[in-house]
C-alpha positions in Angstrom: -53.6 49.5 17.0 -54.7 45.8 17.3 -52.1 43.1 16.6 -53.3 39.9 14.9 -52.5 36.4 16.2 -50.7 35.8 12.9 -48.3 38.8 13.6 -47.7 37.6 17.1 -46.9 34.1 16.0 -44.5 35.4 13.4 -42.8 37.7 15.8 -42.4 34.9 18.3 -41.1 32.4 15.8 -37.5 32.8 16.7 -38.2 32.5 20.4 -40.3 29.4 19.8 -37.3 27.6 18.4 -35.7 27.6 21.8 -38.9 27.3 23.8 -40.6 24.3 22.2 -40.3 20.7 23.5 -36.9 19.4 22.4 -35.0 16.1 22.6 -32.8 15.3 25.5 -30.2 13.6 23.3 -26.8 15.0 24.2 -25.4 17.5 21.7 -22.0 16.0 22.0 -23.1 13.1 19.9 -23.0 15.2 16.7 -19.2 15.5 17.1 -18.9 11.7 16.7 -19.9 11.7 13.0 -21.9 8.8 11.6 -21.7 6.8 14.9 -23.0 9.8 16.7 -25.9 10.2 14.3 -26.7 6.5 14.7 -27.0 7.0 18.4 -29.3 10.0 17.9 -31.5 8.0 15.6 -31.7 5.0 17.9 -32.6 7.3 20.8 -35.3 9.0 18.8 -36.8 5.7 17.6 -36.7 4.3 21.2 -38.5 7.4 22.3 -41.1 7.0 19.6 -41.7 3.3 20.5 -42.0 4.1 24.2 -44.6 6.8 23.3 -46.5 4.5 21.0 -46.6 1.7 23.6 -48.2 4.2 26.0 -50.6 5.9 23.6 -51.5 3.5 20.8 -53.6 0.9 22.8 -56.1 3.7 23.6 -56.4 5.0 20.1 -59.6 3.9 18.4 -59.8 6.4 15.5 -57.3 8.3 13.3 -55.1 11.1 14.7 -55.3 14.2 12.6 -53.2 16.7 14.7 -52.8 17.8 18.3 -54.7 20.2 20.5 -52.9 21.1 23.7 -50.6 18.2 22.9 -53.3 15.6 22.8 -54.4 13.9 19.5 -57.6 15.0 17.9 -59.3 12.3 15.8 -61.2 11.6 12.6 -63.4 8.6 12.4 -63.0 8.0 8.7 -59.3 9.1 8.5 -59.8 12.3 6.6 -56.7 12.4 4.3 -54.2 11.3 6.9 -55.7 8.0 8.0 -53.0 5.8 6.5 -50.3 7.4 8.6 -51.4 6.0 12.0 -51.3 2.3 11.0 -48.2 3.2 8.9 -46.5 4.5 12.1 -47.4 1.3 13.9 -45.9 -0.7 11.1 -42.7 1.3 11.4 -42.6 0.6 15.1 -43.2 -3.1 14.4 -40.3 -3.2 11.9 -38.0 -1.5 14.4 -38.9 -3.7 17.4 -40.3 -6.9 16.0 -43.1 -6.5 18.5 -46.4 -8.1 17.3 -48.3 -5.7 19.5 -47.6 -3.0 16.9 -48.5 -5.2 13.9 -51.8 -6.2 15.6 -52.7 -2.6 16.3 -51.7 -1.6 12.7 -54.0 -4.2 11.2 -56.9 -3.2 13.4 -56.4 0.4 12.5 -56.0 -0.2 8.8 -59.2 -2.3 8.7 -61.1 0.8 9.7 -60.2 2.4 6.4 -62.0 -0.3 4.4 -64.9 2.0 3.3 -62.5 4.5 1.9 -61.3 2.2 -0.9 -64.4 3.2 -2.9 -64.0 6.9 -2.2 -63.8 8.8 -5.5 -63.9 12.2 -3.8 -60.2 12.6 -3.0 -56.8 12.3 -4.6 -55.3 11.2 -1.2 -56.0 7.4 -1.6 -52.2 6.8 -1.9 -51.7 8.5 1.5 -54.6 6.5 2.9 -53.8 3.0 1.5 -50.1 2.7 0.7 -48.6 3.0 4.3 -51.6 1.0 5.7 -53.0 -1.6 3.2 -50.1 -2.0 0.8 -47.7 -2.4 3.7 -50.1 -4.8 5.4 -50.1 -7.0 2.3 -46.4 -6.9 1.9 -45.8 -7.9 5.5 -48.6 -10.4 6.0 -49.3 -11.8 2.5 -53.1 -11.6 3.2 -54.7 -10.9 -0.1 -57.5 -8.9 1.6 -55.1 -6.0 1.9 -53.8 -6.3 -1.7 -57.4 -6.3 -3.1 -58.4 -3.3 -1.1 -55.4 -1.3 -2.2 -56.2 -2.2 -5.8 -59.7 -1.0 -5.4 -58.4 2.2 -4.0 -56.2 2.6 -7.1 -59.3 2.0 -9.3 -61.1 4.7 -7.4 -58.2 7.1 -7.8 -57.9 6.9 -11.6 -61.5 8.0 -11.9 -60.2 11.5 -11.0 -58.0 11.7 -14.1 -58.8 14.5 -16.5 -57.7 13.3 -20.0 -58.0 16.8 -21.5 -55.5 18.3 -19.1 -53.5 15.1 -18.3 -53.9 15.5 -14.5 -55.5 13.9 -11.5 -57.9 16.3 -9.9 -57.0 17.1 -6.2 -60.2 18.1 -4.4 -63.9 17.7 -4.5 -66.5 15.1 -5.5 -66.5 14.2 -9.2 -69.9 15.8 -9.6 -68.8 19.1 -8.0 -67.7 21.8 -10.4 -65.7 23.6 -7.7 -62.0 22.9 -8.0 -62.7 20.6 -10.9 -59.5 21.9 -12.6 -57.3 22.1 -9.6 -54.1 20.1 -9.0 -51.8 20.4 -6.0 -48.2 19.4 -5.4 -49.2 16.8 -2.8 -50.7 14.5 -5.4 -47.2 13.4 -6.6 -47.1 11.3 -3.4 -50.3 9.4 -4.2 -49.0 8.1 -7.6 -47.0 5.1 -6.1 -50.3 3.5 -5.4 -51.0 3.5 -9.2 -47.6 1.9 -9.9 -48.4 -0.8 -7.3 -51.7 -1.4 -9.2 -49.9 -1.8 -12.5 -47.3 -4.1 -11.1 -50.0 -6.3 -9.4 -52.5 -6.4 -12.3 -50.4 -5.9 -15.4 -52.8 -3.2 -16.5 -50.7 -0.3 -17.8 -53.5 2.4 -17.4 -52.6 2.9 -13.7 -49.0 3.7 -14.3 -49.7 5.5 -17.5 -52.0 7.9 -15.6 -49.4 8.4 -12.9 -46.8 9.3 -15.5 -49.1 11.7 -17.3 -49.9 13.5 -14.1 -46.3 13.6 -13.1 -45.3 15.1 -16.5 -48.0 17.7 -16.1 -46.9 18.6 -12.6 -43.3 18.7 -13.8 -44.3 21.2 -16.5 -46.5 23.6 -14.6 -45.2 23.5 -11.0 -41.4 23.8 -11.3 -40.1 27.3 -11.6 -36.6 28.1 -13.1 -35.1 28.3 -9.7 -36.5 24.9 -8.6 -39.2 26.4 -6.3 -42.9 25.4 -6.6 -46.3 26.8 -5.9 -48.8 24.7 -4.0 -51.7 24.8 -6.5 -52.1 25.0 -10.3 -55.5 25.5 -12.0 -56.7 24.3 -15.4 -60.0 24.8 -17.3 -61.4 21.3 -16.6 -63.4 21.3 -19.9 -60.6 22.1 -22.2 -57.4 21.3 -20.2 -56.2 24.8 -20.8 -53.7 26.1 -18.2 -55.0 28.9 -16.1 -52.1 29.5 -13.7 -50.6 28.9 -10.2 -52.3 29.5 -6.9 -52.0 28.4 -3.3 -54.1 27.3 -0.3 -51.4 26.4 2.3 -48.6 28.6 1.0 -48.1 32.3 1.5 -49.0 33.2 -2.1 -49.1 31.9 -5.6 -45.5 33.0 -6.0 -44.1 31.6 -2.7 -42.9 28.1 -1.9 -44.8 26.1 0.7 -42.1 23.9 2.3 -44.1 20.8 2.8 -45.3 20.9 -0.8 -41.7 21.2 -1.9 -40.9 18.2 0.2 -43.7 16.2 -1.3 -42.2 17.0 -4.7 -38.7 15.9 -3.8 -39.9 12.6 -2.4 -42.6 12.0 -5.1 -40.5 12.8 -8.2 -37.7 10.6 -6.8 -40.2 7.8 -6.4 -41.4 8.3 -10.0 -37.9 8.0 -11.2 -37.4 4.9 -9.2 -40.5 3.3 -10.6 -40.1 4.4 -14.3 -36.5 5.1 -15.0 -37.5 8.4 -16.6 -34.5 10.6 -16.0 -36.5 13.8 -16.3 -38.1 12.9 -13.0 -34.7 12.5 -11.4 -33.7 15.9 -12.8 -36.8 17.5 -11.3 -36.2 15.9 -7.9 -32.7 17.3 -7.9 -33.9 20.8 -8.9 -36.4 20.8 -6.1 -33.9 19.5 -3.6 -31.3 22.0 -4.5 -33.7 24.9 -4.0 -34.9 23.6 -0.7 -31.4 22.9 0.6 -30.4 26.4 -0.4 -33.4 27.8 1.5 -32.8 26.0 4.8 -31.9 27.8 7.9 -28.8 26.8 9.9 -31.0 24.8 12.3 -32.0 22.5 9.4 -35.7 22.7 10.3 -37.7 24.2 7.4 -39.8 27.3 7.8 -43.4 26.7 6.7 -42.9 28.7 3.5 -39.4 29.3 2.1 -40.5 32.5 0.2 -42.9 34.1 2.7 -41.9 37.7 3.7 -40.8 36.7 7.2 -38.6 33.8 6.0 -36.2 32.6 7.1 -37.3 33.9 10.6 -40.7 32.4 10.6 -42.9 29.6 11.9 -41.4 26.1 11.5 -42.7 22.9 10.0 -40.8 19.9 11.1 -43.1 17.6 9.1 -41.6 19.2 5.9 -38.2 18.4 7.3 -38.8 14.7 7.8 -40.6 14.2 4.5 -37.7 16.0 2.8 -35.2 13.8 4.7 -36.8 10.6 3.4 -36.8 12.0 -0.1 -33.2 13.1 0.1 -32.1 9.7 1.4 -33.9 8.0 -1.5 -32.5 10.5 -4.0 -29.0 9.9 -2.9 -29.6 6.2 -3.4 -31.0 6.5 -7.0 -28.7 9.3 -8.2 -25.4 8.2 -6.7 -24.9 11.6 -5.3 -23.8 11.2 -1.6 -24.3 14.9 -0.7 -28.0 14.3 -0.7 -27.6 11.6 1.9 -25.5 13.9 4.0 -28.2 16.5 3.8 -31.0 14.0 4.6 -29.1 12.7 7.6 -28.6 16.3 8.8 -32.3 17.1 8.5 -33.2 13.9 10.3 -30.7 14.5 13.1 -32.0 18.1 13.5 -35.5 16.8 13.9 -34.4 14.2 16.4 -32.5 16.8 18.4 -34.7 19.8 18.4 -38.3 18.8 17.5 -39.3 15.9 19.7 -41.8 16.1 22.6 -39.4 14.6 25.2 -39.8 17.5 27.6 -43.5 17.2 27.8 -45.3 14.8 30.2 -48.6 15.0 28.4 -47.8 14.9 24.7 -49.4 12.1 22.7 -47.2 12.6 19.6 -43.5 12.2 19.0 -42.6 15.2 16.7 -43.5 18.7 17.7 -43.1 22.1 15.8 -45.2 21.1 12.8 -47.5 23.5 11.0 -50.6 22.3 9.2 -52.1 25.4 7.5 -50.4 28.7 8.4 -52.6 31.0 6.2 -55.8 29.6 7.9 -54.0 29.7 11.3 -55.0 26.1 11.6 -52.5 24.0 13.5 -49.5 26.3 13.9 -46.5 24.5 15.5 -48.4 21.5 16.7 -47.9 17.7 16.1 -49.1 15.9 13.0 -49.4 12.2 12.3 -47.4 12.2 9.1 -44.4 13.8 11.0 -44.3 10.8 13.3 -44.6 8.4 10.4 -41.8 10.0 8.2 -39.5 10.4 11.2 -39.6 6.6 11.7 -39.5 5.9 8.0 -36.4 8.0 7.8 -34.7 6.4 10.7 -35.5 2.9 9.3 -33.9 4.0 6.0 -30.7 4.4 8.0 -30.9 1.7 10.6 -32.9 -1.1 9.0 -33.2 -0.5 5.2 -33.9 -4.2 4.4 -36.8 -4.2 6.8 -38.2 -1.0 5.4 -37.9 -2.4 1.9 -40.2 -5.3 2.9 -42.8 -2.7 3.9 -42.8 0.0 1.3 -40.7 -1.5 -1.6 -37.6 0.4 -2.3 -36.9 -1.4 -5.6 -36.4 0.3 -8.9 -37.8 -0.6 -12.3 
């Protein structure tokens, strides 16, 4: 009987935890409480900076993921283009080194054509960590104007019948015209930025409408979520859940759950609507209950092989950032404890420090398990959110300058 690569990968998942590249930070540091965690975070950030100093000067496009530990690139940024300049900005904030800000600006500039792109919902991912941050740190209105144009492009994807922002496909393409995905919640902060800058309510109003729709159709009674939900685009009628990157329509893709935790927390921060806070807490409580003792999420919390399955460290660092923010806005310190634990686990067990050839900082990420596309590789958003999470702990004022941690 033949055995598929997927079966082999699942069977080997437990062994992979021990075999993958891991941090050399001493385990004894965890016994020292907060001061020990601080040392772990500083060591991880120092490693990331050292890696970026070596790799970044030779990067002329946008990393999308690794193949044999080396970055593969997209010339236009795909959906992840904002994370490379964003990572460079994080390195600049941590070190004060202008080399990183210069590289961040040069990289962000290559995204300029995408501000008019109406074929994707990912304009927040593309322009917030790159252009909004560039404007906030430099004051150059070029970056503000480009981010506002990107927001104007994004709201063209709003379906007024269903009260949602379409995820995928050109506006003229009927395929996926009624499809929304959990990830979109993270793109809404670009619309809040546009309302704050222009005074035009339509941007934030659309963000709130989409978030309310996502809140209604995605969140199950136990706090888990599917990846996808479909509507009839002509009438707005609900058709039902689905998935692309999760195991099934009834499972819970971990990175999508993390996007939800972070995104609903941000929506509460921007609007003061307590239903968004309640939703963020429900998603967080489910995810924390589904974590394995190593505090590195499996790729899908409800797949048949969970919890003994392939890992996705990117889901962990996104979740860590969301939990740290949730603790701040909710006044519930146990979310901060959990976020720090996730961040520490990533720094201890998911870095590439044992590799002499790795381009990236964070290993053990999984892009699209069902398609067997990028299983336990490195991904650019993992590096970005690792550093964002560390800055939330070590340099929150500097991070606030970059991404705006203020509330309404």
